[in-house]
N, C-alpha and C positions, 0 to 999 in steps of 0.2 A: 181548193175548190169547195164551194158550199152547195148544198142542195136544199130545196124548199118544198114544204107542204103548204098548200094555199087553198083558200075558199074564195070563189067569185060568186056574186049574187046578182039577180035581176033587179032587186030593190030591197028595201028593208023588209024583213020577214017574207021575202019572195022565194023564188026557186034558187037553190044553191048547187054549186058544183065544187067538188073537192078533187084536187090534183096534186101532182108533184113535178118538179122540174129542176134543172141545174142553172137555168137563166130566167129568173122570175119576171124581169122587165120585158123580155122578148115574148115569153109565154102569155103574159097578161095582154100585151099588145095584140097577140094573135086572137085572144078572146074578144077584144074590143073591135077588131076588124073582121071578125067572123071568118078567119082564114081557113078554118076547117068546118065542114058541114056535119056537126055532131050535136050532142046534147046541149052544150052551152050556147051554141049558135041558135039552135031551135028555140030555146027558152029565154034568150037574151041575158045570159049570165056573163056580165062584162065588168062588174065593179069589184075590185079587189077589196075585200072586207076583213081578211085575216090571213096571216101567214106565219110560218115558223121556220127558222133556219136549223138545218141538221148538218152534222159533220160528214155523214156518209150517205151514199145512195141507198144502201140497205136500210139505214135508220129512217130516211125519208119515206121509203116504200112501206116500212112497217107502220110508221105513224099514220100515213095516208090510209092504209087498210084498217087500222084501229078506229080512226075517226069515221070512216065510211060505215062501219058496223054500229055506230052509236045511234041512239034515238035522236030524232030531229030536235027535240027540246034541249038535249045536251049540246048539240052543234050550235044552236042559237045562243046558249049560255057561253060557249067558248068565244063566239064572235063578240057578244056584248060585253064580256069581261075585258076584252082588249080594245074594243072599238064600239062603245055604247051608242054612238050616233050613226053608225054604219057609213062613215065617210069612205070615199074611194081612196085607198092608200096608194094607188098607182103613181100619182104625182109626187109622192114623198120618196119613191124609189130613186128618182133621178135628182133629188135635192142634195 
């Protein structure tokens, strides 16, 4: 089983949300459909712009906490390093 740390955004350089899950396709779909009335639904964070696979739940949890403590500029560099045009990676998950 794999675990994922991910970032969803409202748009390029917009509001971002960082989370972790064991099923990234289902979780991003929940963001897209606003299944939960929380931060990401309120601010329209529904575009998967970055994710990382981790081998353990603890590893994903620690990585999520690490990134959440970063400055915003570091988070943007992380996204743009892997996804410079901020395309929605959700469609690629099912490919």
